N, CA and C atoms as a LAMMPS dump frame, in Angstrom:
ITEM: TIMESTEP
0
ITEM: NUMBER OF ATOMS
180
ITEM: BOX BOUNDS ff ff ff
-5.0000000000000000e+02 5.0000000000000000e+02
-5.0000000000000000e+02 5.0000000000000000e+02
-5.0000000000000000e+02 5.0000000000000000e+02
ITEM: ATOMS id mol type element x y z
1 1 1 N 478.8 -207.75 -330.172
2 1 2 C 478.623 -206.751 -329.514
3 1 3 C 478.833 -205.446 -330.633
4 2 1 N 480.06 -205.313 -331.257
5 2 2 C 480.616 -204.459 -332.277
6 2 3 C 479.431 -204.346 -333.129
7 3 1 N 478.479 -205.284 -333.459
8 3 2 C 477.429 -205.112 -334.62
9 3 3 C 476.592 -204.277 -334.064
10 4 1 N 476.333 -204.195 -332.735
11 4 2 C 475.118 -203.21 -332.292
12 4 3 C 475.957 -202.127 -331.754
13 5 1 N 477.185 -201.9 -332.179
14 5 2 C 478.113 -200.885 -331.456
15 5 3 C 478.053 -200.608 -330.156
16 6 1 N 477.869 -201.755 -329.243
17 6 2 C 477.937 -201.723 -327.847
18 6 3 C 479.542 -201.944 -327.434
19 7 1 N 480.243 -201.642 -326.319
20 7 2 C 481.351 -202.002 -325.591
21 7 3 C 481.468 -202.24 -324.474
22 8 1 N 480.275 -202.162 -324.003
23 8 2 C 479.973 -202.567 -322.209
24 8 3 C 479.25 -203.653 -322.408
25 9 1 N 479.661 -204.806 -321.964
26 9 2 C 479.058 -206.061 -321.718
27 9 3 C 477.565 -205.946 -321.181
28 10 1 N 477.609 -205.121 -320.006
29 10 2 C 476.261 -204.925 -319.334
30 10 3 C 475.393 -204.354 -320.031
31 11 1 N 475.653 -203.06 -320.469
32 11 2 C 474.968 -202.501 -321.147
33 11 3 C 474.317 -203.492 -322.405
34 12 1 N 474.862 -204.157 -323.483
35 12 2 C 474.882 -204.667 -324.396
36 12 3 C 473.782 -205.652 -323.885
37 13 1 N 473.757 -206.579 -322.766
38 13 2 C 472.866 -207.326 -322.05
39 13 3 C 471.629 -206.686 -321.707
40 14 1 N 471.699 -205.611 -321.012
41 14 2 C 470.412 -204.83 -320.714
42 14 3 C 469.664 -204.19 -321.881
43 15 1 N 470.225 -203.685 -322.926
44 15 2 C 469.571 -203.088 -324.001
45 15 3 C 469.55 -204.037 -325.233
46 16 1 N 470.031 -205.016 -325.442
47 16 2 C 469.811 -205.888 -326.553
48 16 3 C 469.265 -207.157 -326.29
49 17 1 N 470.037 -207.829 -325.415
50 17 2 C 469.809 -209.355 -325.086
51 17 3 C 468.679 -209.767 -324.223
52 18 1 N 468.416 -208.975 -323.274
53 18 2 C 467.358 -209.166 -322.191
54 18 3 C 466.085 -208.744 -322.983
55 19 1 N 465.905 -207.73 -323.877
56 19 2 C 464.569 -207.636 -324.191
57 19 3 C 464.062 -208.932 -325.595
58 20 1 N 465.007 -209.524 -325.949
59 20 2 C 464.586 -210.396 -326.786
60 20 3 C 463.574 -211.578 -326.334
61 21 1 N 463.982 -212.171 -325.166
62 21 2 C 463.232 -213.069 -324.649
63 21 3 C 461.697 -212.32 -324.189
64 22 1 N 461.965 -211.348 -323.89
65 22 2 C 460.269 -210.555 -323.388
66 22 3 C 459.487 -210.345 -324.565
67 23 1 N 460.015 -210.18 -325.667
68 23 2 C 459.493 -209.851 -327.029
69 23 3 C 459.204 -211.062 -327.403
70 24 1 N 459.546 -212.309 -327.234
71 24 2 C 459.058 -213.656 -327.639
72 24 3 C 460.379 -214.114 -328.786
73 25 1 N 461.362 -213.553 -329.179
74 25 2 C 462.511 -213.736 -330.328
75 25 3 C 463.238 -215.168 -329.636
76 26 1 N 463.629 -215.08 -328.409
77 26 2 C 464.514 -215.946 -327.657
78 26 3 C 463.785 -216.679 -326.642
79 27 1 N 464.389 -217.823 -326.287
80 27 2 C 464.209 -218.2 -325.042
81 27 3 C 465.153 -219.207 -324.098
82 28 1 N 465.361 -219.088 -323.045
83 28 2 C 466.56 -219.475 -322.138
84 28 3 C 466.536 -220.983 -322.33
85 29 1 N 467.572 -221.853 -322.279
86 29 2 C 467.704 -222.987 -322.32
87 29 3 C 467.606 -223.589 -320.991
88 30 1 N 467.853 -222.903 -320.066
89 30 2 C 467.858 -223.234 -318.64
90 30 3 C 466.972 -222.112 -317.783
91 31 1 N 465.741 -222.024 -318.188
92 31 2 C 464.692 -220.95 -317.518
93 31 3 C 464.721 -220.894 -316.13
94 32 1 N 464.676 -222.129 -315.177
95 32 2 C 464.514 -221.935 -314.161
96 32 3 C 465.753 -221.812 -313.144
97 33 1 N 467.104 -221.283 -313.89
98 33 2 C 468.244 -220.834 -313.326
99 33 3 C 468.678 -219.672 -314.22
100 34 1 N 468.307 -218.42 -314.3
101 34 2 C 468.663 -217.46 -315.482
102 34 3 C 470.049 -216.951 -315.119
103 35 1 N 470.652 -217.317 -314.006
104 35 2 C 472.018 -216.905 -313.777
105 35 3 C 472.991 -218.088 -314.138
106 36 1 N 472.659 -219.002 -314.258
107 36 2 C 473.208 -220.129 -314.494
108 36 3 C 474.7 -220.223 -315.537
109 37 1 N 475.842 -220.577 -315.07
110 37 2 C 476.838 -220.33 -315.979
111 37 3 C 476.528 -221.149 -317.438
112 38 1 N 475.657 -222.098 -317.116
113 38 2 C 475.132 -222.882 -318.734
114 38 3 C 474.194 -222.197 -319.53
115 39 1 N 473.839 -221.089 -319.074
116 39 2 C 472.598 -220.383 -319.713
117 39 3 C 472.937 -219.973 -321.032
118 40 1 N 472.125 -220.28 -321.798
119 40 2 C 472.361 -219.885 -323.327
120 40 3 C 470.807 -219.54 -323.824
121 41 1 N 470.657 -219.184 -325.151
122 41 2 C 469.214 -218.849 -325.703
123 41 3 C 469.293 -219.667 -327.127
124 42 1 N 468.152 -219.675 -327.297
125 42 2 C 467.608 -220.282 -328.628
126 42 3 C 466.584 -219.47 -329.32
127 43 1 N 466.458 -219.638 -330.356
128 43 2 C 465.029 -218.835 -331.128
129 43 3 C 463.687 -219.508 -331.22
130 44 1 N 462.998 -218.906 -330.584
131 44 2 C 461.604 -219.517 -330.439
132 44 3 C 461.359 -220.101 -331.933
133 45 1 N 460.414 -221.312 -331.83
134 45 2 C 459.815 -221.785 -333.018
135 45 3 C 458.704 -220.969 -333.574
136 46 1 N 458.098 -219.998 -332.816
137 46 2 C 456.967 -219.388 -332.768
138 46 3 C 457.242 -218.029 -332.86
139 47 1 N 458.33 -217.521 -333.222
140 47 2 C 458.729 -216.207 -332.816
141 47 3 C 457.833 -214.952 -333.835
142 48 1 N 457.821 -214.007 -333.138
143 48 2 C 456.839 -212.974 -333.666
144 48 3 C 457.487 -212.299 -335.506
145 49 1 N 456.673 -211.874 -336.103
146 49 2 C 457.106 -211.56 -337.19
147 49 3 C 457.837 -210.045 -337.145
148 50 1 N 458.757 -209.907 -337.616
149 50 2 C 459.494 -208.351 -337.89
150 50 3 C 458.831 -207.562 -338.636
151 51 1 N 458.335 -206.291 -338.39
152 51 2 C 457.796 -205.611 -339.229
153 51 3 C 458.613 -205.405 -340.536
154 52 1 N 457.652 -205.268 -341.746
155 52 2 C 458.412 -205.311 -342.972
156 52 3 C 458.934 -206.498 -343.466
157 53 1 N 458.78 -207.512 -342.878
158 53 2 C 459.073 -208.826 -343.544
159 53 3 C 457.982 -209.828 -343.989
160 54 1 N 457.883 -210.332 -344.739
161 54 2 C 456.873 -211.19 -345.566
162 54 3 C 456.515 -212.312 -344.38
163 55 1 N 455.157 -212.835 -344.433
164 55 2 C 455.018 -214.033 -343.983
165 55 3 C 455.621 -214.959 -344.414
166 56 1 N 455.738 -216.146 -343.39
167 56 2 C 456.349 -217.291 -343.87
168 56 3 C 455.766 -218.121 -344.856
169 57 1 N 456.707 -218.314 -345.765
170 57 2 C 455.841 -219.261 -346.894
171 57 3 C 455.805 -218.185 -348.021
172 58 1 N 455.872 -216.95 -347.982
173 58 2 C 455.638 -216.068 -349.159
174 58 3 C 457.076 -215.775 -349.55
175 59 1 N 457.013 -215.702 -350.841
176 59 2 C 458.009 -215.452 -351.567
177 59 3 C 457.941 -214.254 -352.171
178 60 1 N 459.335 -213.382 -352.019
179 60 2 C 459.02 -212.155 -352.569
180 60 3 C 460.205 -211.758 -353.86
C-alpha cells in the first residue's frame, strides 16, 4: 500500500485492487466467492499490454 501512497485499506482496495480484474490484469482464485477469506489474485495469462511497453517477444 505504501508503494501507491495509500494508508487506508478500503480506499486501496477500491481504487487500486478492484479495477485490476475489471481491466483484465488479474483474476480471482475463487471467483464464486469474492469475499472468501481464502481469496487471492493471480496475473492473467493474456493480460492486456500497458501503454508504452513493447509487445511480448520484442527486444528493446
